[in-house]
N, C-alpha and C positions, 0 to 999 in steps of 0.2 A: 705565548706569554700574555697574560691579562694584567691590567692595572686595577688594583683594589685600593679604595679608601676605607680604612677601618677606624671607626670612632668609638672610644671607650669613655663611658661616663664615670662620675665620681665614685660610685659604688664599686666599679670594676678596678679602680686604682686606689682604693681607700686606704691601703697600708702597703708597706714594703713587700710583704708576702704576696699580696694580690698583684702588685706592680711586677714582680718577677714572673708570675704566671702569665700576665699579659705579654710580657717580653717574649716568653717562650711561644705563645700563640702567634705572635707577629713573625717570629723567625720560622715557625712551621709554614706560614703562608708563603714566605719567600722560598723555602725549601721546595714548595710545590711548583716553583718556577715563575712566580708572579712578582711584579713590581708592587711595592707597598708604600702608601702614604698613610700616616696615622694622625688622627686628631684626638686630643685628650682634654678632658675637663679637669677641674681642680680636684684634689684628693678628698674623698669623703665629705666632711663638714667644713672644709677649709673656708669656703665662701661665707657661710653663716658665721664662722668664728671671726673672720675679718670684719664683717658688718657689726658684730657685737663689740669688737674692740673699738671700732670707729665711734660707735654711739657712747661709749664710756668717756671719750674725749670731747665729742661734740654731738649733741642731739640732732643737729641739722647740718651735717658736713657738706661742703661744696661738692656739686656733682662732678666737677673735673677731678678733684682729688680722690673722690670715691672710685672713679674709673682707674686712676693711677694705682690705687690700692688693690682693687678687685682683679686686675689683670695679673697680679703676681701669683695667684693661686695656680693658674694654668701653666705659668712659666716654671713653677716648681715641678709640676707633673711632667712636663715635656723633657726637662733636664734629667730628672731621675730615671725616666723611662729610657732615654737615650743611653744613659750610663749602664742600665741593666742589659740593654741589647749589646753594647760593646763587650760586656763581660761574657756574653755568649759567643763572642768571636765574630760578630758582624759589625759592619760600618753603619752607623746611624748619625744623623745630624738633626738638631732641633732648631726650629724657627718660631719666633713670635708671630702673631697674626700679621703685623705690618712687614716683617721680614719676608713673610710668605706672599706678600703683595696685596693684602686686603685694604681697600680704601672704603671709607664710610662717609655718610653724611655727618655734619657737625652737630650731633645730638648726643649728649652724655647720658649713659644709663640704658638706652634702648635704640642705638643707632642702627640704620639699615645699610647694607652693603651697596656701594655704588659701582665698584669696579674691582676686578681681581686680575693681577698680572703676575702669575706664579713662576716667574723666570728662574728664581733660585731653586724652587721645588723641582722643576723640570730638569735643570742642570744636575742636581744631586741624583735624581733618578737615573739619568744617563750614565752617571758614574757608578751605578750599581748600589747606591746607598738606600737605606731605609730612612724615610723622611718623617720627622715628628713635628706636628704643628700645634701650637697652643690654640684651643678653641675660644669662642666667645669674645674675640677682640679684633680691633683694626685700628686704622689711623686716618685722620682727615687729610685733605690736601694741604692744610696749614701745619701738619705735623703734630696734631693733638691726638693723644691716645683715647680710644673710645671702647665701650663694651656694647654687645648686641642684645643685652637683656637676658634674664634668667632662661636657661635652656638654649642659649645661643650657640653652644658648641655643636648641636645638631645642625644648625644652619650653616656654620663654618664647614662642616664635613660635606654637606650636600653641595654647597656653593663651590667648594674646592673640587669635588668630584666632577661637577659640570665644567669647571675651568680647565682641568687637566684631561678631560675626556675619559674618565675612568669607566671601566666596564661595569663595576659594581660599587655601590656605597653600602657598607655594612655598619649598622648601628648596634654596638654591643652594650648590653645592660644586665640587670640582675634577673630579668625574666627572659624566657627563651622564645619570645615572639609577642605578637599582639593578641590579646585575649578578648573575649566577648565582654568582659568587664575586669575590674581590678581583681586578680586572683587572691590578693590578700584579704579581700572582703568576701568573695564568693569562691570557696575552695574548688567547686566543681565548674569553674569557668572554662569555656571552650577556647582552645588555641586555634586561630585562623591560619589556614595555609596561605591565603592571599586576601588582599583587600584593595579596593580602588582608592586612588588618590583622593577623590571627593569624599568618600566615607571616612577615610583616615583624617582628612582635614577637619571634617565636622567633629569627630571624636576628640581630636587634639584641641580644637577651639573650645570644646565643651568640658574640658577638664582631664581628659586622658593624658597622663604625664609621660607616656612612653616615647612620644615624639613631639618636638616643638612645631607649632603650626606653621611658622615661616619656613621651616625646613621642608615640610610637605608641599607648601606652595612652590618653593624653589625646585623641588624634585619634579613636580607636575609640569611646571613651565619649561624646564630643560630636559624633560624625559630621562631623568636619572633613575636607574634601577636601584631600588632601595630595599634592603633586607634588614629586619630586626632580629637579632640573635642574642643568646646568652653568652657572657664571657666565662661562665662557670661550667658549661658542658658543650657538647658538639651536636646537639639536637638541631634538626632543620628549623629554620626560623620562619618568619612571615614575610612574604613578598608584597611590597606596595607597588601597584602598577596602574596603568590607565583604566583598564576594565578588569574586574574580577568576577569569576563565576559565583553565583549565589550558593553558599555552602549548604548542602542538603536542603535546598529550597527555603532557607531561612529568610523571612521577610525583614527581620531586624538582625543586623550584624553585631551590634554592640550596644552596651549601656555605659554611659560616661556620667561622671558627677564632678561638680565643682564646689568645694567647701568654702571658697573665698568669695562669698556673695553677701551683699548688703542691699536692702531696699530703702529707697528714699521716696517719701510721698509729700507732695506739695498740695495743700488743701485750700479751697476757696480762692482760686485764681480767676480773675476777671477774664471772660472768654472773648477774645478779639484776635484778629489776624496777626500772626507774628509772635504769639506767646511762646510757643515751643521753640521757635528759632532763637529767642532771647536766652532762654534757659540753657538749651543744649549748645548754643554758640559760646556762651560764657564758660561752660564746662570744657568744651573743646579747646578753647584758648589756654586753659590750664593743663591740657594734656590728659584729661580724665575721660576714659573710654566708658561709654554707656552701652548696656546690653539690651535687656527687654524694656519696652516702654508701653504702658497701658494708660489710657485716658478714659475717665468715666463720662457719663452723659452730663449735659449742661442743665443746671437748675438755677433759676433766678439770676441768669447771666454769669454764673460761676461754675467752674469745673474743678475736679480733682484729677491729678495724674501721678503715677508712680513709675519709677524706673530702677533697674538694678545696676550696680557697679561692683568693682572689687571691694571687699571689706576694708582693705588697708587704705582705700581712697575715700572712705566715707566721711571722715572729719574734714578733709580738704573740700569735698563736694558740698558739705553743709555750709562751710565758710563762703564758698563761691555764691551759693544761693542767697545767703544772708546779705552778701555784698551787692546783689542786684535788687534788693527789696524796694528801694526807692523808685526804681524804674518799673518794677513788676510787683505791685501789691498783692499779698496773699494772706490768708487767715493764719495758717500754721504750716510748719514743716516738721515731719517726723522721720525717724529712721529705725530700721530693724537690722540687726547684725547676726542673729542666730539662725541664719538661713543657709540652705544649700540648693543647688540646681541639679536635678536629675534629668538625663536626656536619653532617649532611644534613637538609634541611627541605623539606617538601612536603605540601600538603593531600591529594594523591593517594595518599599512603602509607597512609591509613586503609583503603582498599579494595584494596590491592595487597600480598598476602603475599610474603615473601621479600626485601623491600627491605633489611632489616637484615642478613640472611644474605649478600646481595651485597656490602654494605659491608665486612663482616668478611673475605670472600673477597678483595676487592680489596686490603685492607690487608695480609693475609697474603702475597699475591703480591709485595708490596713488601718482604717479609721484615722486617716491623715487628710488634713485640709490642703488644697492646692491654692496657693496665693497668687501665682501668675503663670501664664502659659505663653510659649512662643513656638511657632512652627515654621518649617520650610518643606520643600519637596521630599527631603530624605531625613528629616529629624523632627522630634517633638520634645520640648523641654518644659519641665514643671518646676516651679520654685516651692519648696516645702520647708518646714522647720528642721533644723539640723539633727535634732534628737531622733528623728525617724529615718535617717538616711539608710543605714544598713538593712533594716527590715524591708524597706521599699525596694532597694536594689535587688535583694535576693528574690523577692516576690515577682518582680518584673522579669528577672532572668529566667525563672521557672515558667512563667506565663508564656513567654515567647519561645519556649522550647530550646533554650540555649544551654541547659544543664548537661553535663557529661559525667561519666563515671571515672574518667581519668583524673589524676591528681596534677594540678598545675605545678610547674617547676619555677621556683622563686629562690634565687641566691644559692648558697650552699657551696661546698668544696668543688673545685674544678674536677671534672671527669676526664681522664686521659683517653686518647684514642688508641 
């Protein structure tokens, strides 16, 4: 008997028909002789709908009350799924994140897990029950409800798998594995049989939405066997593991893109020690994450520098910078929001020179200007205008030999075994 953690995303439980299909899938897993713990996200667009409703009542709702509201979506899913399983003649019990033993830091909206004591989960498993846990949520030591940030249900599943010593953590979504890029953009994207934690972490951080970055970090740290599969068919998924073989000698494993990018430029800043510390220290105090940073050369004692952040943080970031103008005089601050970040990722890049040069050449042949560049041992990222995104991704996908003749599997009716 093996212990499986099965996580189903919002698209997998988007309506009652899909919920019933998921229930059958879970029962089939138990019929194979396995113990099963299930983690669920909110149904379909429930989270977005809740946010929209809150904004109609209050443009700037308190973070605590938003967490109280947002956690209800997953609780609806877990209850309905448990009811569906009961209808199939099996015992199932649903738990909120805090009932399942998740403790978090006292940060609303994007809390981190500090401890998991899954006593009730383990007891229910011993009784032969299927356990359903609401993803994305936990509770502080003081009894305050918190959420783990968007995509946090992935983190819930991996963390729970580590805590209960599961043999496998399966992430079910509307695609049947991890592809070389988003198959909705590139129809001939290649499905990967396996990928390393490090490559997957880069792809996730760079915009690939199939897995949450913190979930990959947790899996790597706790050596959790992670498999990404489709809830709509029984195709073999993609295994995320410590080291993965390079598929067909591919130097680049995948191409990710992030549409939520803005660039802020601060011009005419006096060049003296501590300038960058003041700017980015002020942004950090407001919880604003900065990605790529570029500083120009110094002329007449002044420098210009630019950085990228999430587009939805741009207004707050501009306000922070204006707020420190008395301490840090500058000539002008500007922002651009019609940008995207395109990235290539691959462990093989370490030993293959010229990969970045090829990327720049491909983009230039699309007659697209590169605004900013960032590199690491296994990735190269370029910031470009958003209108050029799809053409650039397709061109890069072809240039690095990632195209395939097979059709990617995205969504669709469930295929029975």
